[in-house]
PDB file of N, CA, C and O in Angstrom:
ATOM      1  N   MET A   1       0.622  16.350  -5.185  1.00  0.00           N
ATOM      2  CA  MET A   1      -0.708  15.974  -5.303  1.00  0.00           C
ATOM      3  C   MET A   1      -1.115  15.042  -4.242  1.00  0.00           C
ATOM      4  O   MET A   1      -0.411  14.079  -3.939  1.00  0.00           O
ATOM      5  N   GLU A   2      -2.259  15.312  -3.656  1.00  0.00           N
ATOM      6  CA  GLU A   2      -2.750  14.479  -2.473  1.00  0.00           C
ATOM      7  C   GLU A   2      -3.649  13.297  -2.973  1.00  0.00           C
ATOM      8  O   GLU A   2      -4.120  13.314  -4.111  1.00  0.00           O
ATOM      9  N   TRP A   3      -3.848  12.401  -2.209  1.00  0.00           N
ATOM     10  CA  TRP A   3      -4.848  11.290  -2.448  1.00  0.00           C
ATOM     11  C   TRP A   3      -6.248  11.867  -2.408  1.00  0.00           C
ATOM     12  O   TRP A   3      -6.594  12.643  -1.517  1.00  0.00           O
ATOM     13  N   ILE A   4      -7.019  11.490  -3.353  1.00  0.00           N
ATOM     14  CA  ILE A   4      -8.423  11.889  -3.394  1.00  0.00           C
ATOM     15  C   ILE A   4      -9.410  10.814  -3.079  1.00  0.00           C
ATOM     16  O   ILE A   4      -9.340   9.753  -3.699  1.00  0.00           O
ATOM     17  N   GLU A   5     -10.334  11.003  -2.158  1.00  0.00           N
ATOM     18  CA  GLU A   5     -11.279   9.920  -1.904  1.00  0.00           C
ATOM     19  C   GLU A   5     -12.477  10.165  -2.721  1.00  0.00           C
ATOM     20  O   GLU A   5     -13.130  11.202  -2.602  1.00  0.00           O
ATOM     21  N   GLU A   6     -12.797   9.163  -3.605  1.00  0.00           N
ATOM     22  CA  GLU A   6     -13.885   9.272  -4.546  1.00  0.00           C
ATOM     23  C   GLU A   6     -14.414   7.931  -4.845  1.00  0.00           C
ATOM     24  O   GLU A   6     -13.662   6.997  -5.124  1.00  0.00           O
ATOM     25  N   ASN A   7     -15.766   7.813  -4.788  1.00  0.00           N
ATOM     26  CA  ASN A   7     -16.400   6.566  -5.165  1.00  0.00           C
ATOM     27  C   ASN A   7     -15.947   5.363  -4.384  1.00  0.00           C
ATOM     28  O   ASN A   7     -15.783   4.264  -4.913  1.00  0.00           O
ATOM     29  N   ASN A   8     -15.734   5.627  -3.003  1.00  0.00           N
ATOM     30  CA  ASN A   8     -15.243   4.527  -2.170  1.00  0.00           C
ATOM     31  C   ASN A   8     -13.925   4.038  -2.482  1.00  0.00           C
ATOM     32  O   ASN A   8     -13.595   2.886  -2.202  1.00  0.00           O
ATOM     33  N   ARG A   9     -13.080   4.942  -3.104  1.00  0.00           N
ATOM     34  CA  ARG A   9     -11.641   4.522  -3.223  1.00  0.00           C
ATOM     35  C   ARG A   9     -10.723   5.789  -3.017  1.00  0.00           C
ATOM     36  O   ARG A   9     -11.119   6.932  -3.244  1.00  0.00           O
ATOM     37  N   LEU A  10      -9.500   5.485  -2.579  1.00  0.00           N
ATOM     38  CA  LEU A  10      -8.433   6.505  -2.534  1.00  0.00           C
ATOM     39  C   LEU A  10      -7.687   6.428  -3.912  1.00  0.00           C
ATOM     40  O   LEU A  10      -7.283   5.366  -4.386  1.00  0.00           O
ATOM     41  N   LYS A  11      -7.547   7.611  -4.491  1.00  0.00           N
ATOM     42  CA  LYS A  11      -7.009   7.624  -5.809  1.00  0.00           C
ATOM     43  C   LYS A  11      -5.843   8.641  -5.911  1.00  0.00           C
ATOM     44  O   LYS A  11      -5.874   9.712  -5.306  1.00  0.00           O
ATOM     45  N   LYS A  12      -4.817   8.258  -6.701  1.00  0.00           N
ATOM     46  CA  LYS A  12      -3.784   9.212  -6.926  1.00  0.00           C
ATOM     47  C   LYS A  12      -3.003   8.820  -8.210  1.00  0.00           C
ATOM     48  O   LYS A  12      -2.801   7.643  -8.507  1.00  0.00           O
ATOM     49  N   ASN A  13      -2.574   9.877  -8.960  1.00  0.00           N
ATOM     50  CA  ASN A  13      -1.767   9.624 -10.141  1.00  0.00           C
ATOM     51  C   ASN A  13      -0.293  10.057  -9.909  1.00  0.00           C
ATOM     52  O   ASN A  13      -0.015  11.073  -9.271  1.00  0.00           O
ATOM     53  N   PHE A  14       0.591   9.275 -10.433  1.00  0.00           N
ATOM     54  CA  PHE A  14       2.061   9.544 -10.317  1.00  0.00           C
ATOM     55  C   PHE A  14       2.642   9.615 -11.741  1.00  0.00           C
ATOM     56  O   PHE A  14       2.320   8.818 -12.622  1.00  0.00           O
ATOM     57  N   LYS A  15       3.541  10.649 -11.915  1.00  0.00           N
ATOM     58  CA  LYS A  15       4.261  10.779 -13.201  1.00  0.00           C
ATOM     59  C   LYS A  15       5.720  10.588 -12.944  1.00  0.00           C
ATOM     60  O   LYS A  15       6.231  11.017 -11.910  1.00  0.00           O
ATOM     61  N   PHE A  16       6.408   9.950 -13.863  1.00  0.00           N
ATOM     62  CA  PHE A  16       7.858   9.752 -13.768  1.00  0.00           C
ATOM     63  C   PHE A  16       8.517  10.169 -15.090  1.00  0.00           C
ATOM     64  O   PHE A  16       7.849  10.518 -16.064  1.00  0.00           O
ATOM     65  N   THR A  17       9.770  10.119 -15.080  1.00  0.00           N
ATOM     66  CA  THR A  17      10.586  10.608 -16.355  1.00  0.00           C
ATOM     67  C   THR A  17      10.346   9.661 -17.462  1.00  0.00           C
ATOM     68  O   THR A  17      10.214  10.057 -18.620  1.00  0.00           O
ATOM     69  N   ASN A  18      10.287   8.389 -17.120  1.00  0.00           N
ATOM     70  CA  ASN A  18      10.139   7.420 -18.188  1.00  0.00           C
ATOM     71  C   ASN A  18       9.511   6.099 -17.738  1.00  0.00           C
ATOM     72  O   ASN A  18       9.190   5.989 -16.555  1.00  0.00           O
ATOM     73  N   PHE A  19       9.319   5.129 -18.557  1.00  0.00           N
ATOM     74  CA  PHE A  19       8.730   3.918 -18.282  1.00  0.00           C
ATOM     75  C   PHE A  19       9.576   3.164 -17.131  1.00  0.00           C
ATOM     76  O   PHE A  19       8.993   2.664 -16.168  1.00  0.00           O
ATOM     77  N   SER A  20      10.841   3.111 -17.262  1.00  0.00           N
ATOM     78  CA  SER A  20      11.748   2.392 -16.228  1.00  0.00           C
ATOM     79  C   SER A  20      11.447   2.874 -14.849  1.00  0.00           C
ATOM     80  O   SER A  20      11.302   2.097 -13.906  1.00  0.00           O
ATOM     81  N   GLU A  21      11.352   4.225 -14.742  1.00  0.00           N
ATOM     82  CA  GLU A  21      11.127   4.800 -13.413  1.00  0.00           C
ATOM     83  C   GLU A  21       9.735   4.365 -12.858  1.00  0.00           C
ATOM     84  O   GLU A  21       9.551   4.005 -11.695  1.00  0.00           O
ATOM     85  N   ALA A  22       8.832   4.436 -13.770  1.00  0.00           N
ATOM     86  CA  ALA A  22       7.397   4.136 -13.283  1.00  0.00           C
ATOM     87  C   ALA A  22       7.324   2.663 -12.993  1.00  0.00           C
ATOM     88  O   ALA A  22       6.575   2.294 -12.088  1.00  0.00           O
ATOM     89  N   PHE A  23       8.002   1.818 -13.648  1.00  0.00           N
ATOM     90  CA  PHE A  23       8.004   0.385 -13.421  1.00  0.00           C
ATOM     91  C   PHE A  23       8.721   0.051 -12.079  1.00  0.00           C
ATOM     92  O   PHE A  23       8.290  -0.806 -11.309  1.00  0.00           O
ATOM     93  N   ALA A  24       9.849   0.786 -11.851  1.00  0.00           N
ATOM     94  CA  ALA A  24      10.622   0.558 -10.635  1.00  0.00           C
ATOM     95  C   ALA A  24       9.736   0.997  -9.452  1.00  0.00           C
ATOM     96  O   ALA A  24       9.718   0.319  -8.425  1.00  0.00           O
ATOM     97  N   PHE A  25       9.032   2.070  -9.571  1.00  0.00           N
ATOM     98  CA  PHE A  25       8.032   2.547  -8.488  1.00  0.00           C
ATOM     99  C   PHE A  25       6.994   1.451  -8.150  1.00  0.00           C
ATOM    100  O   PHE A  25       6.716   1.149  -6.989  1.00  0.00           O
ATOM    101  N   MET A  26       6.429   0.863  -9.263  1.00  0.00           N
ATOM    102  CA  MET A  26       5.436  -0.175  -9.053  1.00  0.00           C
ATOM    103  C   MET A  26       6.029  -1.382  -8.329  1.00  0.00           C
ATOM    104  O   MET A  26       5.391  -2.011  -7.485  1.00  0.00           O
ATOM    105  N   THR A  27       7.236  -1.668  -8.684  1.00  0.00           N
ATOM    106  CA  THR A  27       7.921  -2.798  -8.010  1.00  0.00           C
ATOM    107  C   THR A  27       7.980  -2.556  -6.532  1.00  0.00           C
ATOM    108  O   THR A  27       7.674  -3.432  -5.723  1.00  0.00           O
ATOM    109  N   ARG A  28       8.400  -1.288  -6.174  1.00  0.00           N
ATOM    110  CA  ARG A  28       8.576  -1.007  -4.732  1.00  0.00           C
ATOM    111  C   ARG A  28       7.164  -1.017  -4.052  1.00  0.00           C
ATOM    112  O   ARG A  28       7.028  -1.495  -2.925  1.00  0.00           O
ATOM    113  N   VAL A  29       6.191  -0.522  -4.702  1.00  0.00           N
ATOM    114  CA  VAL A  29       4.826  -0.622  -4.195  1.00  0.00           C
ATOM    115  C   VAL A  29       4.419  -2.002  -4.024  1.00  0.00           C
ATOM    116  O   VAL A  29       3.902  -2.382  -2.973  1.00  0.00           O
ATOM    117  N   ALA A  30       4.629  -2.767  -5.006  1.00  0.00           N
ATOM    118  CA  ALA A  30       4.272  -4.200  -4.903  1.00  0.00           C
ATOM    119  C   ALA A  30       4.892  -4.819  -3.617  1.00  0.00           C
ATOM    120  O   ALA A  30       4.200  -5.568  -2.927  1.00  0.00           O
ATOM    121  N   LEU A  31       6.072  -4.554  -3.302  1.00  0.00           N
ATOM    122  CA  LEU A  31       6.796  -5.140  -2.051  1.00  0.00           C
ATOM    123  C   LEU A  31       6.011  -4.776  -0.828  1.00  0.00           C
ATOM    124  O   LEU A  31       5.683  -5.626   0.000  1.00  0.00           O
ATOM    125  N   ILE A  32       5.711  -3.502  -0.721  1.00  0.00           N
ATOM    126  CA  ILE A  32       5.005  -2.968   0.411  1.00  0.00           C
ATOM    127  C   ILE A  32       3.609  -3.615   0.464  1.00  0.00           C
ATOM    128  O   ILE A  32       3.179  -4.051   1.532  1.00  0.00           O
ATOM    129  N   ALA A  33       2.922  -3.679  -0.632  1.00  0.00           N
ATOM    130  CA  ALA A  33       1.482  -4.201  -0.669  1.00  0.00           C
ATOM    131  C   ALA A  33       1.564  -5.609  -0.342  1.00  0.00           C
ATOM    132  O   ALA A  33       0.677  -6.056   0.386  1.00  0.00           O
ATOM    133  N   GLU A  34       2.467  -6.378  -0.750  1.00  0.00           N
ATOM    134  CA  GLU A  34       2.511  -7.924  -0.441  1.00  0.00           C
ATOM    135  C   GLU A  34       2.792  -8.071   1.045  1.00  0.00           C
ATOM    136  O   GLU A  34       2.207  -8.971   1.646  1.00  0.00           O
ATOM    137  N   LYS A  35       3.688  -7.217   1.737  1.00  0.00           N
ATOM    138  CA  LYS A  35       3.880  -7.373   3.113  1.00  0.00           C
ATOM    139  C   LYS A  35       2.605  -7.119   3.899  1.00  0.00           C
ATOM    140  O   LYS A  35       2.359  -7.730   4.939  1.00  0.00           O
ATOM    141  N   MET A  36       1.755  -6.151   3.348  1.00  0.00           N
ATOM    142  CA  MET A  36       0.574  -5.789   4.032  1.00  0.00           C
ATOM    143  C   MET A  36      -0.614  -6.667   3.629  1.00  0.00           C
ATOM    144  O   MET A  36      -1.698  -6.536   4.197  1.00  0.00           O
ATOM    145  N   ASP A  37      -0.423  -7.541   2.676  1.00  0.00           N
ATOM    146  CA  ASP A  37      -1.467  -8.465   2.121  1.00  0.00           C
ATOM    147  C   ASP A  37      -2.625  -7.496   1.641  1.00  0.00           C
ATOM    148  O   ASP A  37      -3.804  -7.790   1.840  1.00  0.00           O
ATOM    149  N   HIS A  38      -2.254  -6.358   1.016  1.00  0.00           N
ATOM    150  CA  HIS A  38      -3.287  -5.418   0.615  1.00  0.00           C
ATOM    151  C   HIS A  38      -2.864  -4.875  -0.722  1.00  0.00           C
ATOM    152  O   HIS A  38      -1.908  -4.104  -0.794  1.00  0.00           O
ATOM    153  N   HIS A  39      -3.562  -5.262  -1.813  1.00  0.00           N
ATOM    154  CA  HIS A  39      -3.090  -5.055  -3.162  1.00  0.00           C
ATOM    155  C   HIS A  39      -3.877  -4.031  -3.867  1.00  0.00           C
ATOM    156  O   HIS A  39      -5.106  -4.085  -3.895  1.00  0.00           O
ATOM    157  N   PRO A  40      -3.133  -3.010  -4.493  1.00  0.00           N
ATOM    158  CA  PRO A  40      -3.875  -1.981  -5.218  1.00  0.00           C
ATOM    159  C   PRO A  40      -4.501  -2.365  -6.581  1.00  0.00           C
ATOM    160  O   PRO A  40      -4.119  -3.350  -7.212  1.00  0.00           O
ATOM    161  N   TYR A  41      -5.410  -1.596  -6.968  1.00  0.00           N
ATOM    162  CA  TYR A  41      -5.837  -1.591  -8.409  1.00  0.00           C
ATOM    163  C   TYR A  41      -4.926  -0.469  -9.090  1.00  0.00           C
ATOM    164  O   TYR A  41      -4.931   0.676  -8.638  1.00  0.00           O
ATOM    165  N   TRP A  42      -4.218  -0.794 -10.084  1.00  0.00           N
ATOM    166  CA  TRP A  42      -3.398   0.215 -10.765  1.00  0.00           C
ATOM    167  C   TRP A  42      -3.342   0.073 -12.242  1.00  0.00           C
ATOM    168  O   TRP A  42      -3.579  -0.981 -12.832  1.00  0.00           O
ATOM    169  N   VAL A  43      -3.014   1.196 -12.804  1.00  0.00           N
ATOM    170  CA  VAL A  43      -2.806   1.228 -14.380  1.00  0.00           C
ATOM    171  C   VAL A  43      -1.458   1.971 -14.592  1.00  0.00           C
ATOM    172  O   VAL A  43      -1.113   2.973 -13.967  1.00  0.00           O
ATOM    173  N   ASN A  44      -0.765   1.359 -15.531  1.00  0.00           N
ATOM    174  CA  ASN A  44       0.518   1.974 -15.926  1.00  0.00           C
ATOM    175  C   ASN A  44       0.455   2.201 -17.369  1.00  0.00           C
ATOM    176  O   ASN A  44       0.098   1.277 -18.099  1.00  0.00           O
ATOM    177  N   VAL A  45       0.805   3.480 -17.907  1.00  0.00           N
ATOM    178  CA  VAL A  45       0.936   3.662 -19.277  1.00  0.00           C
ATOM    179  C   VAL A  45       2.204   4.585 -19.354  1.00  0.00           C
ATOM    180  O   VAL A  45       2.231   5.694 -18.821  1.00  0.00           O
ATOM    181  N   TYR A  46       3.235   4.055 -20.044  1.00  0.00           N
ATOM    182  CA  TYR A  46       4.512   4.672 -20.153  1.00  0.00           C
ATOM    183  C   TYR A  46       5.065   5.194 -18.839  1.00  0.00           C
ATOM    184  O   TYR A  46       5.517   4.427 -17.989  1.00  0.00           O
ATOM    185  N   ASN A  47       5.019   6.563 -18.681  1.00  0.00           N
ATOM    186  CA  ASN A  47       5.660   7.123 -17.456  1.00  0.00           C
ATOM    187  C   ASN A  47       4.657   7.498 -16.332  1.00  0.00           C
ATOM    188  O   ASN A  47       5.002   8.151 -15.347  1.00  0.00           O
ATOM    189  N   SER A  48       3.445   7.065 -16.532  1.00  0.00           N
ATOM    190  CA  SER A  48       2.400   7.354 -15.463  1.00  0.00           C
ATOM    191  C   SER A  48       1.830   6.227 -14.775  1.00  0.00           C
ATOM    192  O   SER A  48       1.658   5.198 -15.428  1.00  0.00           O
ATOM    193  N   VAL A  49       1.506   6.258 -13.549  1.00  0.00           N
ATOM    194  CA  VAL A  49       0.963   5.192 -12.768  1.00  0.00           C
ATOM    195  C   VAL A  49      -0.251   5.795 -12.014  1.00  0.00           C
ATOM    196  O   VAL A  49      -0.130   6.814 -11.334  1.00  0.00           O
ATOM    197  N   SER A  50      -1.443   5.123 -12.160  1.00  0.00           N
ATOM    198  CA  SER A  50      -2.662   5.577 -11.442  1.00  0.00           C
ATOM    199  C   SER A  50      -2.975   4.417 -10.483  1.00  0.00           C
ATOM    200  O   SER A  50      -2.996   3.255 -10.888  1.00  0.00           O
ATOM    201  N   ILE A  51      -3.207   4.738  -9.252  1.00  0.00           N
ATOM    202  CA  ILE A  51      -3.447   3.825  -8.188  1.00  0.00           C
ATOM    203  C   ILE A  51      -4.777   4.079  -7.511  1.00  0.00           C
ATOM    204  O   ILE A  51      -5.041   5.230  -7.163  1.00  0.00           O
ATOM    205  N   GLU A  52      -5.617   3.116  -7.301  1.00  0.00           N
ATOM    206  CA  GLU A  52      -6.803   3.221  -6.483  1.00  0.00           C
ATOM    207  C   GLU A  52      -6.792   2.140  -5.405  1.00  0.00           C
ATOM    208  O   GLU A  52      -6.506   0.967  -5.645  1.00  0.00           O
ATOM    209  N   LEU A  53      -7.122   2.610  -4.204  1.00  0.00           N
ATOM    210  CA  LEU A  53      -7.127   1.651  -3.023  1.00  0.00           C
ATOM    211  C   LEU A  53      -8.510   1.645  -2.411  1.00  0.00           C
ATOM    212  O   LEU A  53      -9.161   2.676  -2.238  1.00  0.00           O
ATOM    213  N   SER A  54      -8.935   0.401  -2.084  1.00  0.00           N
ATOM    214  CA  SER A  54     -10.155   0.159  -1.294  1.00  0.00           C
ATOM    215  C   SER A  54      -9.952  -1.175  -0.663  1.00  0.00           C
ATOM    216  O   SER A  54      -9.033  -1.904  -1.038  1.00  0.00           O
ATOM    217  N   THR A  55     -10.780  -1.520   0.284  1.00  0.00           N
ATOM    218  CA  THR A  55     -10.634  -2.796   1.003  1.00  0.00           C
ATOM    219  C   THR A  55     -11.830  -3.689   0.658  1.00  0.00           C
ATOM    220  O   THR A  55     -12.971  -3.475   1.068  1.00  0.00           O
ATOM    221  N   HIS A  56     -11.480  -4.685  -0.112  1.00  0.00           N
ATOM    222  CA  HIS A  56     -12.452  -5.669  -0.571  1.00  0.00           C
ATOM    223  C   HIS A  56     -13.278  -6.254   0.580  1.00  0.00           C
ATOM    224  O   HIS A  56     -14.506  -6.323   0.535  1.00  0.00           O
ATOM    225  N   ASP A  57     -12.451  -6.718   1.732  1.00  0.00           N
ATOM    226  CA  ASP A  57     -12.989  -7.433   2.746  1.00  0.00           C
ATOM    227  C   ASP A  57     -14.078  -6.609   3.596  1.00  0.00           C
ATOM    228  O   ASP A  57     -14.943  -7.154   4.283  1.00  0.00           O
ATOM    229  N   ALA A  58     -13.919  -5.258   3.456  1.00  0.00           N
ATOM    230  CA  ALA A  58     -14.840  -4.412   4.190  1.00  0.00           C
ATOM    231  C   ALA A  58     -15.928  -3.911   3.338  1.00  0.00           C
ATOM    232  O   ALA A  58     -16.613  -2.961   3.718  1.00  0.00           O
ATOM    233  N   GLY A  59     -16.139  -4.518   2.156  1.00  0.00           N
ATOM    234  CA  GLY A  59     -17.210  -4.021   1.251  1.00  0.00           C
ATOM    235  C   GLY A  59     -16.794  -3.028   0.255  1.00  0.00           C
ATOM    236  O   GLY A  59     -17.596  -2.199  -0.171  1.00  0.00           O
ATOM    237  N   ASP A  60     -15.536  -3.078  -0.145  1.00  0.00           N
ATOM    238  CA  ASP A  60     -14.959  -2.215  -1.202  1.00  0.00           C
ATOM    239  C   ASP A  60     -15.152  -0.707  -0.775  1.00  0.00           C
ATOM    240  O   ASP A  60     -15.608   0.136  -1.547  1.00  0.00           O
ATOM    241  N   VAL A  61     -14.804  -0.469   0.392  1.00  0.00           N
ATOM    242  CA  VAL A  61     -14.797   0.970   0.981  1.00  0.00           C
ATOM    243  C   VAL A  61     -13.317   1.310   1.411  1.00  0.00           C
ATOM    244  O   VAL A  61     -12.448   0.442   1.494  1.00  0.00           O
ATOM    245  N   VAL A  62     -13.117   2.559   1.660  1.00  0.00           N
ATOM    246  CA  VAL A  62     -11.788   3.048   2.109  1.00  0.00           C
ATOM    247  C   VAL A  62     -11.719   2.791   3.674  1.00  0.00           C
ATOM    248  O   VAL A  62     -12.586   3.216   4.438  1.00  0.00           O
ATOM    249  N   THR A  63     -10.676   2.100   4.062  1.00  0.00           N
ATOM    250  CA  THR A  63     -10.400   1.798   5.442  1.00  0.00           C
ATOM    251  C   THR A  63      -9.038   2.292   5.822  1.00  0.00           C
ATOM    252  O   THR A  63      -8.273   2.782   4.992  1.00  0.00           O
ATOM    253  N   GLU A  64      -8.744   2.153   7.118  1.00  0.00           N
ATOM    254  CA  GLU A  64      -7.434   2.537   7.671  1.00  0.00           C
ATOM    255  C   GLU A  64      -6.283   1.789   6.933  1.00  0.00           C
ATOM    256  O   GLU A  64      -5.197   2.326   6.718  1.00  0.00           O
ATOM    257  N   LYS A  65      -6.586   0.528   6.562  1.00  0.00           N
ATOM    258  CA  LYS A  65      -5.636  -0.255   5.811  1.00  0.00           C
ATOM    259  C   LYS A  65      -5.214   0.503   4.472  1.00  0.00           C
ATOM    260  O   LYS A  65      -4.035   0.482   4.121  1.00  0.00           O
ATOM    261  N   ASP A  66      -6.118   1.128   3.778  1.00  0.00           N
ATOM    262  CA  ASP A  66      -5.887   1.867   2.579  1.00  0.00           C
ATOM    263  C   ASP A  66      -5.109   3.079   2.910  1.00  0.00           C
ATOM    264  O   ASP A  66      -4.150   3.386   2.201  1.00  0.00           O
ATOM    265  N   ARG A  67      -5.448   3.791   3.933  1.00  0.00           N
ATOM    266  CA  ARG A  67      -4.697   5.011   4.320  1.00  0.00           C
ATOM    267  C   ARG A  67      -3.268   4.594   4.717  1.00  0.00           C
ATOM    268  O   ARG A  67      -2.323   5.314   4.395  1.00  0.00           O
ATOM    269  N   GLU A  68      -3.092   3.512   5.370  1.00  0.00           N
ATOM    270  CA  GLU A  68      -1.699   3.099   5.750  1.00  0.00           C
ATOM    271  C   GLU A  68      -0.920   2.808   4.476  1.00  0.00           C
ATOM    272  O   GLU A  68       0.201   3.301   4.347  1.00  0.00           O
ATOM    273  N   LEU A  69      -1.457   2.019   3.503  1.00  0.00           N
ATOM    274  CA  LEU A  69      -0.777   1.795   2.321  1.00  0.00           C
ATOM    275  C   LEU A  69      -0.468   3.064   1.574  1.00  0.00           C
ATOM    276  O   LEU A  69       0.650   3.187   1.075  1.00  0.00           O
ATOM    277  N   ALA A  70      -1.376   4.030   1.454  1.00  0.00           N
ATOM    278  CA  ALA A  70      -1.231   5.272   0.784  1.00  0.00           C
ATOM    279  C   ALA A  70       0.013   6.013   1.337  1.00  0.00           C
ATOM    280  O   ALA A  70       0.853   6.535   0.603  1.00  0.00           O
ATOM    281  N   LYS A  71       0.061   6.017   2.632  1.00  0.00           N
ATOM    282  CA  LYS A  71       1.231   6.719   3.380  1.00  0.00           C
ATOM    283  C   LYS A  71       2.493   6.082   2.973  1.00  0.00           C
ATOM    284  O   LYS A  71       3.459   6.779   2.665  1.00  0.00           O
ATOM    285  N   GLY A  72       2.542   4.735   2.951  1.00  0.00           N
ATOM    286  CA  GLY A  72       3.713   4.012   2.480  1.00  0.00           C
ATOM    287  C   GLY A  72       4.111   4.251   1.124  1.00  0.00           C
ATOM    288  O   GLY A  72       5.308   4.272   0.837  1.00  0.00           O
ATOM    289  N   ILE A  73       3.163   4.444   0.212  1.00  0.00           N
ATOM    290  CA  ILE A  73       3.362   4.644  -1.205  1.00  0.00           C
ATOM    291  C   ILE A  73       4.044   5.964  -1.304  1.00  0.00           C
ATOM    292  O   ILE A  73       5.030   6.102  -2.029  1.00  0.00           O
ATOM    293  N   ASP A  74       3.502   7.029  -0.531  1.00  0.00           N
ATOM    294  CA  ASP A  74       3.972   8.404  -0.697  1.00  0.00           C
ATOM    295  C   ASP A  74       5.391   8.474  -0.256  1.00  0.00           C
ATOM    296  O   ASP A  74       6.122   9.327  -0.758  1.00  0.00           O
ATOM    297  N   LEU A  75       5.854   7.623   0.671  1.00  0.00           N
ATOM    298  CA  LEU A  75       7.185   7.676   1.112  1.00  0.00           C
ATOM    299  C   LEU A  75       8.169   7.186   0.092  1.00  0.00           C
ATOM    300  O   LEU A  75       9.373   7.369   0.272  1.00  0.00           O
ATOM    301  N   LEU A  76       7.706   6.567  -0.981  1.00  0.00           N
ATOM    302  CA  LEU A  76       8.595   6.001  -2.066  1.00  0.00           C
ATOM    303  C   LEU A  76       8.882   7.092  -3.102  1.00  0.00           C
ATOM    304  O   LEU A  76       9.798   6.890  -3.899  1.00  0.00           O
ATOM    305  N   VAL A  77       8.188   8.218  -3.160  1.00  0.00           N
ATOM    306  CA  VAL A  77       8.459   9.216  -4.159  1.00  0.00           C
ATOM    307  C   VAL A  77       9.088  10.390  -3.596  1.00  0.00           C
ATOM    308  O   VAL A  77       9.386  11.339  -4.321  1.00  0.00           O
TER     309      VAL A  77
END
């Protein structure tokens, strides 16, 4: 599944085998996001993680910073 640009956000849903895998993924994403000082909006329910990216400093629109983080996230799965 690809990232979808909708309502000034990049969005993608991820599914894992169980909660532990989903949480481990979120931990890896958090490390990348912290290094970039660019933090996602996300929701986790059991084995699924939904992520939305936009850049607050640019007026809550999708920027190259969001696309860069999205690429980094995709490398984790």
